[in-house]
C-alpha atoms as a printed R data frame, in Angstrom:
    type eleno elety resid chain resno       x       y        z
1   ATOM     1    CA   UNK     A     1 205.397  68.693 -107.036
2   ATOM     2    CA   UNK     A     2 208.766  68.403 -108.771
3   ATOM     3    CA   UNK     A     3 209.547  65.234 -110.711
4   ATOM     4    CA   UNK     A     4 213.059  64.093 -111.535
5   ATOM     5    CA   UNK     A     5 214.429  60.933 -113.058
6   ATOM     6    CA   UNK     A     6 217.800  59.288 -113.658
7   ATOM     7    CA   UNK     A     7 219.336  59.014 -117.105
8   ATOM     8    CA   UNK     A     8 222.224  57.238 -118.785
9   ATOM     9    CA   UNK     A     9 224.719  60.039 -119.353
10  ATOM    10    CA   UNK     A    10 227.172  60.221 -122.195
11  ATOM    11    CA   UNK     A    11 230.161  61.635 -120.318
12  ATOM    12    CA   UNK     A    12 233.931  61.997 -120.655
13  ATOM    13    CA   UNK     A    13 236.364  59.274 -119.836
14  ATOM    14    CA   UNK     A    14 238.217  60.387 -116.711
15  ATOM    15    CA   UNK     A    15 241.426  61.288 -118.541
16  ATOM    16    CA   UNK     A    16 239.515  63.564 -120.954
17  ATOM    17    CA   UNK     A    17 237.137  65.283 -118.498
18  ATOM    18    CA   UNK     A    18 239.111  68.505 -118.054
19  ATOM    19    CA   UNK     A    19 239.720  68.766 -121.803
20  ATOM    20    CA   UNK     A    20 236.120  68.172 -122.855
21  ATOM    21    CA   UNK     A    21 234.458  70.326 -120.173
22  ATOM    22    CA   UNK     A    22 233.881  73.774 -121.655
23  ATOM    23    CA   UNK     A    23 232.333  77.099 -120.662
24  ATOM    24    CA   UNK     A    24 228.673  77.591 -121.634
25  ATOM    25    CA   UNK     A    25 228.115  78.504 -125.263
26  ATOM    26    CA   UNK     A    26 226.500  81.850 -124.440
27  ATOM    27    CA   UNK     A    27 229.318  83.467 -122.443
28  ATOM    28    CA   UNK     A    28 231.688  83.622 -125.424
29  ATOM    29    CA   UNK     A    29 231.331  84.971 -128.924
30  ATOM    30    CA   UNK     A    30 232.589  82.896 -131.841
31  ATOM    31    CA   UNK     A    31 235.983  84.603 -132.059
32  ATOM    32    CA   UNK     A    32 236.593  84.185 -128.312
33  ATOM    33    CA   UNK     A    33 235.623  80.514 -128.569
34  ATOM    34    CA   UNK     A    34 237.967  79.953 -131.517
35  ATOM    35    CA   UNK     A    35 240.836  81.391 -129.532
36  ATOM    36    CA   UNK     A    36 239.994  79.355 -126.437
37  ATOM    37    CA   UNK     A    37 239.902  75.974 -128.219
38  ATOM    38    CA   UNK     A    38 242.691  76.440 -130.769
39  ATOM    39    CA   UNK     A    39 244.992  74.056 -128.884
40  ATOM    40    CA   UNK     A    40 242.286  71.703 -127.612
41  ATOM    41    CA   UNK     A    41 240.510  69.471 -130.137
42  ATOM    42    CA   UNK     A    42 238.420  67.908 -127.356
43  ATOM    43    CA   UNK     A    43 236.635  71.044 -126.144
44  ATOM    44    CA   UNK     A    44 232.877  70.607 -126.055
45  ATOM    45    CA   UNK     A    45 232.558  74.111 -127.488
46  ATOM    46    CA   UNK     A    46 233.072  72.350 -130.818
47  ATOM    47    CA   UNK     A    47 229.602  70.850 -130.281
48  ATOM    48    CA   UNK     A    48 227.976  73.832 -128.577
49  ATOM    49    CA   UNK     A    49 229.439  76.434 -130.988
50  ATOM    50    CA   UNK     A    50 230.371  74.337 -134.030
51  ATOM    51    CA   UNK     A    51 230.815  77.411 -136.242
52  ATOM    52    CA   UNK     A    52 234.283  77.757 -134.695
53  ATOM    53    CA   UNK     A    53 235.419  74.834 -136.885
54  ATOM    54    CA   UNK     A    54 234.075  76.437 -140.058
55  ATOM    55    CA   UNK     A    55 235.083  79.419 -142.156
56  ATOM    56    CA   UNK     A    56 234.190  82.757 -140.572
57  ATOM    57    CA   UNK     A    57 232.172  83.679 -143.665
58  ATOM    58    CA   UNK     A    58 229.562  80.994 -142.890
59  ATOM    59    CA   UNK     A    59 226.503  82.275 -141.030
60  ATOM    60    CA   UNK     A    60 226.234  80.832 -137.516
61  ATOM    61    CA   UNK     A    61 222.719  79.554 -138.320
62  ATOM    62    CA   UNK     A    62 223.708  77.861 -141.584
63  ATOM    63    CA   UNK     A    63 222.747  74.189 -141.988
64  ATOM    64    CA   UNK     A    64 226.440  73.329 -142.194
65  ATOM    65    CA   UNK     A    65 226.923  74.541 -138.641
66  ATOM    66    CA   UNK     A    66 224.496  71.989 -137.200
67  ATOM    67    CA   UNK     A    67 225.905  69.249 -139.412
68  ATOM    68    CA   UNK     A    68 229.319  70.087 -137.988
69  ATOM    69    CA   UNK     A    69 227.926  69.725 -134.455
70  ATOM    70    CA   UNK     A    70 226.815  66.181 -135.276
71  ATOM    71    CA   UNK     A    71 230.208  65.378 -136.772
72  ATOM    72    CA   UNK     A    72 232.057  66.813 -133.772
73  ATOM    73    CA   UNK     A    73 229.871  64.991 -131.234
74  ATOM    74    CA   UNK     A    74 230.425  61.720 -133.074
75  ATOM    75    CA   UNK     A    75 234.183  62.300 -132.964
76  ATOM    76    CA   UNK     A    76 234.181  63.335 -129.305
77  ATOM    77    CA   UNK     A    77 232.177  60.256 -128.362
78  ATOM    78    CA   UNK     A    78 235.379  58.283 -128.805
79  ATOM    79    CA   UNK     A    79 236.702  60.021 -125.692
80  ATOM    80    CA   UNK     A    80 233.457  59.461 -123.788
81  ATOM    81    CA   UNK     A    81 231.453  56.628 -122.281
82  ATOM    82    CA   UNK     A    82 227.720  56.092 -122.027
83  ATOM    83    CA   UNK     A    83 226.571  54.696 -118.720
84  ATOM    84    CA   UNK     A    84 224.802  51.377 -119.142
85  ATOM    85    CA   UNK     A    85 222.056  52.170 -116.661
86  ATOM    86    CA   UNK     A    86 220.203  55.341 -115.614
87  ATOM    87    CA   UNK     A    87 221.879  57.207 -112.765
88  ATOM    88    CA   UNK     A    88 221.663  60.480 -110.958
89  ATOM    89    CA   UNK     A    89 224.832  62.564 -110.686
90  ATOM    90    CA   UNK     A    90 226.145  65.130 -108.233
91  ATOM    91    CA   UNK     A    91 228.038  68.157 -109.504
92  ATOM    92    CA   UNK     A    92 230.019  70.396 -107.157
93  ATOM    93    CA   UNK     A    93 231.686  73.667 -108.149
94  ATOM    94    CA   UNK     A    94 234.175  75.430 -105.881
95  ATOM    95    CA   UNK     A    95 235.058  79.076 -106.459
96  ATOM    96    CA   UNK     A    96 237.016  81.263 -104.021
97  ATOM    97    CA   UNK     A    97 236.704  78.468 -101.419
98  ATOM    98    CA   UNK     A    98 232.902  78.682 -101.687
99  ATOM    99    CA   UNK     A    99 231.146  75.564 -102.936
100 ATOM   100    CA   UNK     A   100 227.756  74.801 -104.412
101 ATOM   101    CA   UNK     A   101 226.548  71.246 -104.902
102 ATOM   102    CA   UNK     A   102 223.687  70.250 -107.176
103 ATOM   103    CA   UNK     A   103 221.920  67.160 -108.462
104 ATOM   104    CA   UNK     A   104 222.229  66.339 -112.170
105 ATOM   105    CA   UNK     A   105 218.999  64.841 -113.424
106 ATOM   106    CA   UNK     A   106 216.331  64.896 -116.065
107 ATOM   107    CA   UNK     A   107 213.600  67.295 -115.023
108 ATOM   108    CA   UNK     A   108 210.080  66.795 -116.277
109 ATOM   109    CA   UNK     A   109 208.739  68.351 -119.456
110 ATOM   110    CA   UNK     A   110 205.283  68.228 -117.868
111 ATOM   111    CA   UNK     A   111 206.596  70.226 -114.893
112 ATOM   112    CA   UNK     A   112 207.884  72.831 -117.344
113 ATOM   113    CA   UNK     A   113 204.566  73.007 -119.183
114 ATOM   114    CA   UNK     A   114 202.462  73.143 -116.008
115 ATOM   115    CA   UNK     A   115 204.527  75.810 -114.263
116 ATOM   116    CA   UNK     A   116 206.069  73.664 -111.525
117 ATOM   117    CA   UNK     A   117 209.335  74.720 -113.172
118 ATOM   118    CA   UNK     A   118 209.167  78.496 -113.062
119 ATOM   119    CA   UNK     A   119 210.684  80.995 -115.459
120 ATOM   120    CA   UNK     A   120 211.640  84.635 -114.994
121 ATOM   121    CA   UNK     A   121 212.962  85.647 -118.430
122 ATOM   122    CA   UNK     A   122 211.676  85.976 -121.966
123 ATOM   123    CA   UNK     A   123 213.517  84.195 -124.752
124 ATOM   124    CA   UNK     A   124 214.641  85.490 -128.124
125 ATOM   125    CA   UNK     A   125 213.216  83.591 -131.071
126 ATOM   126    CA   UNK     A   126 216.523  83.385 -132.961
127 ATOM   127    CA   UNK     A   127 218.430  81.981 -129.984
128 ATOM   128    CA   UNK     A   128 215.668  79.547 -129.094
129 ATOM   129    CA   UNK     A   129 215.512  78.315 -132.693
130 ATOM   130    CA   UNK     A   130 219.294  77.861 -132.699
131 ATOM   131    CA   UNK     A   131 219.298  75.615 -129.622
132 ATOM   132    CA   UNK     A   132 216.284  73.701 -130.940
133 ATOM   133    CA   UNK     A   133 218.086  72.980 -134.190
134 ATOM   134    CA   UNK     A   134 221.189  71.854 -132.272
135 ATOM   135    CA   UNK     A   135 219.169  69.407 -130.149
136 ATOM   136    CA   UNK     A   136 217.340  68.069 -133.195
137 ATOM   137    CA   UNK     A   137 220.546  67.660 -135.191
138 ATOM   138    CA   UNK     A   138 222.530  65.922 -132.453
139 ATOM   139    CA   UNK     A   139 219.507  64.164 -130.928
140 ATOM   140    CA   UNK     A   140 220.910  65.161 -127.560
141 ATOM   141    CA   UNK     A   141 220.485  67.572 -124.689
142 ATOM   142    CA   UNK     A   142 224.055  68.776 -124.873
143 ATOM   143    CA   UNK     A   143 224.269  71.182 -121.947
144 ATOM   144    CA   UNK     A   144 222.400  71.392 -118.646
145 ATOM   145    CA   UNK     A   145 219.983  74.015 -117.393
146 ATOM   146    CA   UNK     A   146 220.844  75.663 -114.078
147 ATOM   147    CA   UNK     A   147 217.892  75.264 -111.719
148 ATOM   148    CA   UNK     A   148 217.289  76.132 -108.083
149 ATOM   149    CA   UNK     A   149 215.000  74.936 -105.318
150 ATOM   150    CA   UNK     A   150 214.204  76.589 -102.000
151 ATOM   151    CA   UNK     A   151 216.214  74.823  -99.327
152 ATOM   152    CA   UNK     A   152 213.569  75.595  -96.699
153 ATOM   153    CA   UNK     A   153 211.101  73.380  -98.578
154 ATOM   154    CA   UNK     A   154 213.209  70.302  -97.873
155 ATOM   155    CA   UNK     A   155 216.671  70.726  -96.284
156 ATOM   156    CA   UNK     A   156 217.008  66.926  -96.238
157 ATOM   157    CA   UNK     A   157 217.954  67.036  -99.931
158 ATOM   158    CA   UNK     A   158 221.063  69.098  -99.268
159 ATOM   159    CA   UNK     A   159 221.970  66.986  -96.242
160 ATOM   160    CA   UNK     A   160 221.472  63.706  -98.122
161 ATOM   161    CA   UNK     A   161 223.657  64.884 -101.006
162 ATOM   162    CA   UNK     A   162 226.347  66.093  -98.590
163 ATOM   163    CA   UNK     A   163 226.330  62.704  -96.862
164 ATOM   164    CA   UNK     A   164 226.734  60.962 -100.205
165 ATOM   165    CA   UNK     A   165 229.687  63.093 -101.309
166 ATOM   166    CA   UNK     A   166 231.441  62.631  -97.969
167 ATOM   167    CA   UNK     A   167 231.224  58.853  -98.206
168 ATOM   168    CA   UNK     A   168 232.001  58.336 -101.916
169 ATOM   169    CA   UNK     A   169 234.874  59.305 -104.185
170 ATOM   170    CA   UNK     A   170 234.179  61.643 -107.101
171 ATOM   171    CA   UNK     A   171 234.689  60.332 -110.629
172 ATOM   172    CA   UNK     A   172 235.953  63.741 -111.772
173 ATOM   173    CA   UNK     A   173 237.955  66.228 -109.748
174 ATOM   174    CA   UNK     A   174 239.784  68.924 -111.697
175 ATOM   175    CA   UNK     A   175 240.357  72.667 -111.721
176 ATOM   176    CA   UNK     A   176 239.647  74.538 -114.946
177 ATOM   177    CA   UNK     A   177 241.738  77.375 -116.327
178 ATOM   178    CA   UNK     A   178 239.570  79.965 -114.586
179 ATOM   179    CA   UNK     A   179 240.452  78.515 -111.172
180 ATOM   180    CA   UNK     A   180 237.103  76.821 -110.547
181 ATOM   181    CA   UNK     A   181 237.186  73.250 -109.208
182 ATOM   182    CA   UNK     A   182 234.710  70.754 -110.661
183 ATOM   183    CA   UNK     A   183 233.805  67.508 -108.891
184 ATOM   184    CA   UNK     A   184 231.310  64.881 -110.033
185 ATOM   185    CA   UNK     A   185 229.858  61.803 -108.315
186 ATOM   186    CA   UNK     A   186 227.738  59.036 -109.842
187 ATOM   187    CA   UNK     A   187 224.690  58.063 -107.783
188 ATOM   188    CA   UNK     A   188 224.043  54.523 -108.992
189 ATOM   189    CA   UNK     A   189 222.377  52.927 -105.995
190 ATOM   190    CA   UNK     A   190 218.712  52.131 -106.548
191 ATOM   191    CA   UNK     A   191 217.886  53.097 -102.990
192 ATOM   192    CA   UNK     A   192 219.683  56.444 -103.144
193 ATOM   193    CA   UNK     A   193 218.016  57.245 -106.456
194 ATOM   194    CA   UNK     A   194 214.617  56.284 -105.069
195 ATOM   195    CA   UNK     A   195 215.048  58.400 -101.960
196 ATOM   196    CA   UNK     A   196 216.235  61.493 -103.819
197 ATOM   197    CA   UNK     A   197 213.353  61.117 -106.250
198 ATOM   198    CA   UNK     A   198 210.933  61.019 -103.316
199 ATOM   199    CA   UNK     A   199 212.641  64.007 -101.693
200 ATOM   200    CA   UNK     A   200 212.184  66.125 -104.810
201 ATOM   201    CA   UNK     A   201 208.494  65.278 -104.946
202 ATOM   202    CA   UNK     A   202 208.124  67.331 -101.770
203 ATOM   203    CA   UNK     A   203 209.237  70.494 -103.584
204 ATOM   204    CA   UNK     A   204 206.388  72.671 -104.842
205 ATOM   205    CA   UNK     A   205 208.580  74.452 -107.401
206 ATOM   206    CA   UNK     A   206 211.860  74.512 -109.246
207 ATOM   207    CA   UNK     A   207 213.242  77.762 -110.664
208 ATOM   208    CA   UNK     A   208 215.241  78.243 -113.843
209 ATOM   209    CA   UNK     A   209 218.228  80.348 -112.831
210 ATOM   210    CA   UNK     A   210 220.184  80.223 -116.085
211 ATOM   211    CA   UNK     A   211 219.254  78.500 -119.337
212 ATOM   212    CA   UNK     A   212 215.847  79.787 -120.445
213 ATOM   213    CA   UNK     A   213 216.689  79.271 -124.131
214 ATOM   214    CA   UNK     A   214 217.993  75.748 -123.487
215 ATOM   215    CA   UNK     A   215 214.880  74.832 -121.504
216 ATOM   216    CA   UNK     A   216 212.482  76.268 -124.068
217 ATOM   217    CA   UNK     A   217 214.308  74.428 -126.857
218 ATOM   218    CA   UNK     A   218 214.414  71.134 -124.952
219 ATOM   219    CA   UNK     A   219 210.696  71.453 -124.280
220 ATOM   220    CA   UNK     A   220 209.959  72.183 -127.942
221 ATOM   221    CA   UNK     A   221 211.903  69.121 -129.072
222 ATOM   222    CA   UNK     A   222 210.275  66.982 -126.377
223 ATOM   223    CA   UNK     A   223 206.821  67.982 -127.574
224 ATOM   224    CA   UNK     A   224 207.749  67.180 -131.171
225 ATOM   225    CA   UNK     A   225 208.996  63.753 -130.148
226 ATOM   226    CA   UNK     A   226 205.800  63.049 -128.244
227 ATOM   227    CA   UNK     A   227 203.756  63.796 -131.329
228 ATOM   228    CA   UNK     A   228 206.042  61.815 -133.613
229 ATOM   229    CA   UNK     A   229 205.377  58.200 -134.491
230 ATOM   230    CA   UNK     A   230 208.962  57.548 -133.441
231 ATOM   231    CA   UNK     A   231 208.489  58.879 -129.913
232 ATOM   232    CA   UNK     A   232 209.634  56.425 -127.222
233 ATOM   233    CA   UNK     A   233 206.977  54.547 -125.367
234 ATOM   234    CA   UNK     A   234 206.632  54.695 -121.605
235 ATOM   235    CA   UNK     A   235 209.050  52.146 -120.217
236 ATOM   236    CA   UNK     A   236 210.286  50.630 -117.014
237 ATOM   237    CA   UNK     A   237 213.926  51.230 -116.140
238 ATOM   238    CA   UNK     A   238 216.110  50.006 -113.326
239 ATOM   239    CA   UNK     A   239 215.669  53.089 -111.188
240 ATOM   240    CA   UNK     A   240 212.305  54.657 -111.945
241 ATOM   241    CA   UNK     A   241 208.955  53.823 -113.448
242 ATOM   242    CA   UNK     A   242 206.752  55.462 -115.995
243 ATOM   243    CA   UNK     A   243 209.435  57.747 -117.421
244 ATOM   244    CA   UNK     A   244 209.645  58.992 -120.981
245 ATOM   245    CA   UNK     A   245 212.939  59.607 -122.742
246 ATOM   246    CA   UNK     A   246 211.514  62.598 -124.598
247 ATOM   247    CA   UNK     A   247 210.232  64.265 -121.422
248 ATOM   248    CA   UNK     A   248 213.611  65.579 -120.393
249 ATOM   249    CA   UNK     A   249 215.156  68.874 -119.442
250 ATOM   250    CA   UNK     A   250 218.761  68.081 -118.569
251 ATOM   251    CA   UNK     A   251 219.326  70.046 -115.370
252 ATOM   252    CA   UNK     A   252 221.607  70.641 -112.437
253 ATOM   253    CA   UNK     A   253 219.504  71.636 -109.440
254 ATOM   254    CA   UNK     A   254 221.034  73.536 -106.507
255 ATOM   255    CA   UNK     A   255 219.658  74.778 -103.177
256 ATOM   256    CA   UNK     A   256 219.029  78.516 -103.272
257 ATOM   257    CA   UNK     A   257 221.189  79.175 -100.205
258 ATOM   258    CA   UNK     A   258 224.316  78.084 -102.087
259 ATOM   259    CA   UNK     A   259 223.785  80.238 -105.167
260 ATOM   260    CA   UNK     A   260 225.945  83.239 -105.978
261 ATOM   261    CA   UNK     A   261 224.630  86.071 -108.158
262 ATOM   262    CA   UNK     A   262 227.004  88.769 -109.348
263 ATOM   263    CA   UNK     A   263 226.200  92.188 -110.729
264 ATOM   264    CA   UNK     A   264 225.257  92.519 -114.401
265 ATOM   265    CA   UNK     A   265 226.405  95.929 -115.551
266 ATOM   266    CA   UNK     A   266 225.537  98.171 -118.492
267 ATOM   267    CA   UNK     A   267 227.506 100.180 -121.041
268 ATOM   268    CA   UNK     A   268 225.982 102.588 -123.584
269 ATOM   269    CA   UNK     A   269 227.533 103.796 -126.812
270 ATOM   270    CA   UNK     A   270 226.447 107.467 -126.637
271 ATOM   271    CA   UNK     A   271 224.741 110.059 -124.439
272 ATOM   272    CA   UNK     A   272 221.696 110.509 -126.676
273 ATOM   273    CA   UNK     A   273 222.936 113.870 -127.965
274 ATOM   274    CA   UNK     A   274 223.572 115.178 -124.442
275 ATOM   275    CA   UNK     A   275 226.830 116.657 -123.197
276 ATOM   276    CA   UNK     A   276 228.395 115.354 -119.993
277 ATOM   277    CA   UNK     A   277 227.119 118.378 -118.053
278 ATOM   278    CA   UNK     A   278 223.635 118.051 -119.554
279 ATOM   279    CA   UNK     A   279 223.470 114.377 -118.582
280 ATOM   280    CA   UNK     A   280 224.508 115.131 -115.002
281 ATOM   281    CA   UNK     A   281 221.879 117.870 -114.846
282 ATOM   282    CA   UNK     A   282 219.181 115.468 -116.048
283 ATOM   283    CA   UNK     A   283 220.164 112.906 -113.407
284 ATOM   284    CA   UNK     A   284 219.775 115.368 -110.535
285 ATOM   285    CA   UNK     A   285 215.995 115.043 -110.586
286 ATOM   286    CA   UNK     A   286 215.944 111.370 -109.582
287 ATOM   287    CA   UNK     A   287 219.436 110.698 -108.203
288 ATOM   288    CA   UNK     A   288 221.799 112.057 -105.584
289 ATOM   289    CA   UNK     A   289 225.111 112.369 -107.454
290 ATOM   290    CA   UNK     A   290 228.417 112.085 -105.597
291 ATOM   291    CA   UNK     A   291 231.782 112.172 -107.425
292 ATOM   292    CA   UNK     A   292 234.130 109.357 -106.396
293 ATOM   293    CA   UNK     A   293 237.905 109.096 -106.653
294 ATOM   294    CA   UNK     A   294 237.609 105.289 -106.791
295 ATOM   295    CA   UNK     A   295 235.559 102.914 -108.946
296 ATOM   296    CA   UNK     A   296 232.055 102.569 -107.521
297 ATOM   297    CA   UNK     A   297 230.855  99.072 -106.670
298 ATOM   298    CA   UNK     A   298 227.346  99.563 -105.224
299 ATOM   299    CA   UNK     A   299 226.972  98.297 -101.663
300 ATOM   300    CA   UNK     A   300 223.186  98.324 -101.375
301 ATOM   301    CA   UNK     A   301 220.015  98.365 -103.418
302 ATOM   302    CA   UNK     A   302 219.059 101.573 -105.235
303 ATOM   303    CA   UNK     A   303 222.706 102.592 -105.472
304 ATOM   304    CA   UNK     A   304 224.566 102.721 -108.798
305 ATOM   305    CA   UNK     A   305 228.019 103.510 -110.094
306 ATOM   306    CA   UNK     A   306 228.494 105.599 -113.236
307 ATOM   307    CA   UNK     A   307 231.720 105.984 -115.208
308 ATOM   308    CA   UNK     A   308 231.585 109.015 -117.460
309 ATOM   309    CA   UNK     A   309 234.328 111.133 -119.055
310 ATOM   310    CA   UNK     A   310 237.083 109.387 -117.072
311 ATOM   311    CA   UNK     A   311 235.311 109.966 -113.758
312 ATOM   312    CA   UNK     A   312 233.318 107.762 -111.388
313 ATOM   313    CA   UNK     A   313 230.103 108.897 -109.717
314 ATOM   314    CA   UNK     A   314 227.898 107.302 -107.090
315 ATOM   315    CA   UNK     A   315 224.198 107.586 -107.901
316 ATOM   316    CA   UNK     A   316 221.585 107.084 -105.185
317 ATOM   317    CA   UNK     A   317 218.013 106.804 -106.364
318 ATOM   318    CA   UNK     A   318 215.886 109.271 -104.398
319 ATOM   319    CA   UNK     A   319 212.695 109.062 -106.426
320 ATOM   320    CA   UNK     A   320 209.456 107.269 -105.645
321 ATOM   321    CA   UNK     A   321 208.344 104.219 -107.566
322 ATOM   322    CA   UNK     A   322 204.827 104.528 -108.918
323 ATOM   323    CA   UNK     A   323 204.243 100.798 -109.012
324 ATOM   324    CA   UNK     A   324 203.709  97.926 -106.596
325 ATOM   325    CA   UNK     A   325 205.061  95.492 -109.182
326 ATOM   326    CA   UNK     A   326 208.007  93.530 -107.739
327 ATOM   327    CA   UNK     A   327 209.792  93.690 -111.051
328 ATOM   328    CA   UNK     A   328 209.808  97.496 -111.034
329 ATOM   329    CA   UNK     A   329 211.581  97.514 -107.668
330 ATOM   330    CA   UNK     A   330 214.638  95.735 -109.079
331 ATOM   331    CA   UNK     A   331 217.715  97.906 -109.493
332 ATOM   332    CA   UNK     A   332 217.966  96.874 -113.151
333 ATOM   333    CA   UNK     A   333 214.391  98.135 -113.615
334 ATOM   334    CA   UNK     A   334 215.050 101.406 -111.775
335 ATOM   335    CA   UNK     A   335 218.086 102.073 -113.947
336 ATOM   336    CA   UNK     A   336 216.124 101.226 -117.087
337 ATOM   337    CA   UNK     A   337 212.909 103.073 -116.242
338 ATOM   338    CA   UNK     A   338 214.389 106.158 -114.583
339 ATOM   339    CA   UNK     A   339 217.600 106.685 -116.567
340 ATOM   340    CA   UNK     A   340 218.302 104.527 -119.599
341 ATOM   341    CA   UNK     A   341 214.891 104.948 -121.228
342 ATOM   342    CA   UNK     A   342 213.835 108.539 -120.411
343 ATOM   343    CA   UNK     A   343 217.287 110.130 -120.558
344 ATOM   344    CA   UNK     A   344 219.471 107.988 -122.834
345 ATOM   345    CA   UNK     A   345 216.647 106.773 -125.075
346 ATOM   346    CA   UNK     A   346 217.154 103.017 -124.567
347 ATOM   347    CA   UNK     A   347 213.530 101.959 -125.018
348 ATOM   348    CA   UNK     A   348 214.052  98.198 -125.270
349 ATOM   349    CA   UNK     A   349 217.375  96.835 -123.971
350 ATOM   350    CA   UNK     A   350 216.643  93.469 -125.614
351 ATOM   351    CA   UNK     A   351 216.735  95.049 -129.075
352 ATOM   352    CA   UNK     A   352 218.648  98.328 -128.850
353 ATOM   353    CA   UNK     A   353 222.189  97.945 -130.220
354 ATOM   354    CA   UNK     A   354 223.364 101.036 -128.313
355 ATOM   355    CA   UNK     A   355 223.503  99.080 -125.043
356 ATOM   356    CA   UNK     A   356 225.669  96.156 -124.026
357 ATOM   357    CA   UNK     A   357 225.970  94.095 -120.840
358 ATOM   358    CA   UNK     A   358 229.054  93.203 -118.824
359 ATOM   359    CA   UNK     A   359 229.020  90.346 -116.306
360 ATOM   360    CA   UNK     A   360 230.330  91.218 -112.864
361 ATOM   361    CA   UNK     A   361 233.145  88.683 -113.008
362 ATOM   362    CA   UNK     A   362 234.892  90.920 -115.545
363 ATOM   363    CA   UNK     A   363 235.146  93.622 -112.891
364 ATOM   364    CA   UNK     A   364 234.784  97.403 -112.924
365 ATOM   365    CA   UNK     A   365 238.023  97.637 -114.878
366 ATOM   366    CA   UNK     A   366 236.190  96.221 -117.886
367 ATOM   367    CA   UNK     A   367 233.675  99.084 -117.669
368 ATOM   368    CA   UNK     A   368 236.484 101.628 -117.616
369 ATOM   369    CA   UNK     A   369 238.178  99.871 -120.537
370 ATOM   370    CA   UNK     A   370 235.048  99.942 -122.694
371 ATOM   371    CA   UNK     A   371 234.515 103.660 -122.076
372 ATOM   372    CA   UNK     A   372 238.168 104.749 -122.242
373 ATOM   373    CA   UNK     A   373 238.558 103.002 -125.608
374 ATOM   374    CA   UNK     A   374 235.854 105.227 -127.082
375 ATOM   375    CA   UNK     A   375 233.670 102.213 -127.871
376 ATOM   376    CA   UNK     A   376 231.213 103.291 -125.179
377 ATOM   377    CA   UNK     A   377 230.328 106.690 -123.739
378 ATOM   378    CA   UNK     A   378 229.081 105.745 -120.284
379 ATOM   379    CA   UNK     A   379 229.001 102.699 -117.997
380 ATOM   380    CA   UNK     A   380 226.806 101.782 -115.026
381 ATOM   381    CA   UNK     A   381 227.601  99.342 -112.222
382 ATOM   382    CA   UNK     A   382 224.730  97.755 -110.293
383 ATOM   383    CA   UNK     A   383 224.061  95.959 -107.029
384 ATOM   384    CA   UNK     A   384 223.323  92.263 -107.720
385 ATOM   385    CA   UNK     A   385 219.787  90.935 -107.921
386 ATOM   386    CA   UNK     A   386 219.096  88.528 -105.040
387 ATOM   387    CA   UNK     A   387 217.824  84.958 -105.227
388 ATOM   388    CA   UNK     A   388 214.810  85.966 -103.133
389 ATOM   389    CA   UNK     A   389 213.922  88.654 -105.681
390 ATOM   390    CA   UNK     A   390 214.298  86.202 -108.562
391 ATOM   391    CA   UNK     A   391 212.070  83.581 -106.943
392 ATOM   392    CA   UNK     A   392 209.461  86.136 -105.846
393 ATOM   393    CA   UNK     A   393 209.140  87.427 -109.401
394 ATOM   394    CA   UNK     A   394 208.949  83.890 -110.799
395 ATOM   395    CA   UNK     A   395 206.297  82.975 -108.191
396 ATOM   396    CA   UNK     A   396 204.261  86.009 -109.258
397 ATOM   397    CA   UNK     A   397 204.447  84.919 -112.885
398 ATOM   398    CA   UNK     A   398 206.323  88.065 -113.811
399 ATOM   399    CA   UNK     A   399 209.293  88.513 -116.130
400 ATOM   400    CA   UNK     A   400 212.544  90.142 -115.127
401 ATOM   401    CA   UNK     A   401 214.292  92.636 -117.409
402 ATOM   402    CA   UNK     A   402 216.936  91.128 -119.685
403 ATOM   403    CA   UNK     A   403 220.382  90.537 -118.210
404 ATOM   404    CA   UNK     A   404 219.223  90.860 -114.603
405 ATOM   405    CA   UNK     A   405 221.388  88.087 -113.151
406 ATOM   406    CA   UNK     A   406 224.910  86.772 -113.681
407 ATOM   407    CA   UNK     A   407 225.465  83.466 -111.910
408 ATOM   408    CA   UNK     A   408 228.947  82.355 -110.928
409 ATOM   409    CA   UNK     A   409 230.451  79.863 -111.120
410 ATOM   410    CA   UNK     A   410 229.150  78.712 -114.486
411 ATOM   411    CA   UNK     A   411 228.266  75.096 -115.219
412 ATOM   412    CA   UNK     A   412 230.644  73.408 -117.640
413 ATOM   413    CA   UNK     A   413 229.194  71.813 -120.751
414 ATOM   414    CA   UNK     A   414 230.179  68.337 -121.909
415 ATOM   415    CA   UNK     A   415 230.337  66.628 -118.517
416 ATOM   416    CA   UNK     A   416 226.814  65.220 -118.994
417 ATOM   417    CA   UNK     A   417 224.998  64.670 -122.275
418 ATOM   418    CA   UNK     A   418 221.543  63.140 -122.497
419 ATOM   419    CA   UNK     A   419 221.125  61.249 -125.761
420 ATOM   420    CA   UNK     A   420 217.531  61.252 -126.953
421 ATOM   421    CA   UNK     A   421 218.002  58.140 -129.090
């Protein structure tokens, strides 16, 4: 069963919340982050991507980068407060008049190790090492992991949180530059904390939706701290018992029914030595091809859009899958296994530099832009992966292909920091 515990967050003072709160580190490259924060010294990107405050010639994994993160967090702490007692927190995001409301908590390292917290993606060693070094340098979980639970397992959690938000005022309530509203409540009542903790114990599983590298890194640091002579002892706190400060995965946990997954599209640099006509001929074996005068946003599973030579096509997969594996039935897998690999020669999308990925929030216009510029030769739009597919694959212990899901809205970093010491 799922274990959660309260923690004493380092968080922005109210007047600095909108300035400190930043997009996740992994949705921007360094140049984009530099541009975004140039007029905002308080952006938490200066902790999450500290290379933006250093010369561009310095490697992003240089020791000086992590030292800069420590320096920046120390400076930012002057605009933040650390709660004196462990609390739970509620975080609501509103996008296009649709809201999702989650509980901010420390999830259990033991749940992660035992499989109560379920994964669906592989991690890259370089990215995992980077986040591990950041946590070790700052001695903090600096950004939360997006997790999900199945609402049907205990709908009382969602109802209890809704009751709390309707009867209490949020401590933060602001709209970021991208139009998303962020609201935060502090749950500081012992009874409310106790009841929510009990409610979560009824959940058989939690699912990592976004943040596999952050969770793997937090777990690695937690294990190191447990083995270290300096690891905190088990202690009693005001709100829970038997908790360990090192056993923490800073998380925001949402009910699955409130989650929104957008398409995660693909662009490829070349046609693998094929002409446009040759590529279309190759596709005829497995796909029904229909030219379209308008950009193609797939409306159902096994349907794809393709932008090629200034034209859009609708592709409908007509082949038969030779596998009962749930992963192979995903649209991202069909595109990879039936088109990208055998026809365009993309054997491993995690490593091949000929392929790139475009989150659905950027729109089909971004696909056209990438191809029309000559940077890419062809683009593919996909139907979004569903939450039920994600959880079914995680339950089966399987791994989804890379870049299978794009969650919106994104959690902001800097609103909650868990200091390890």
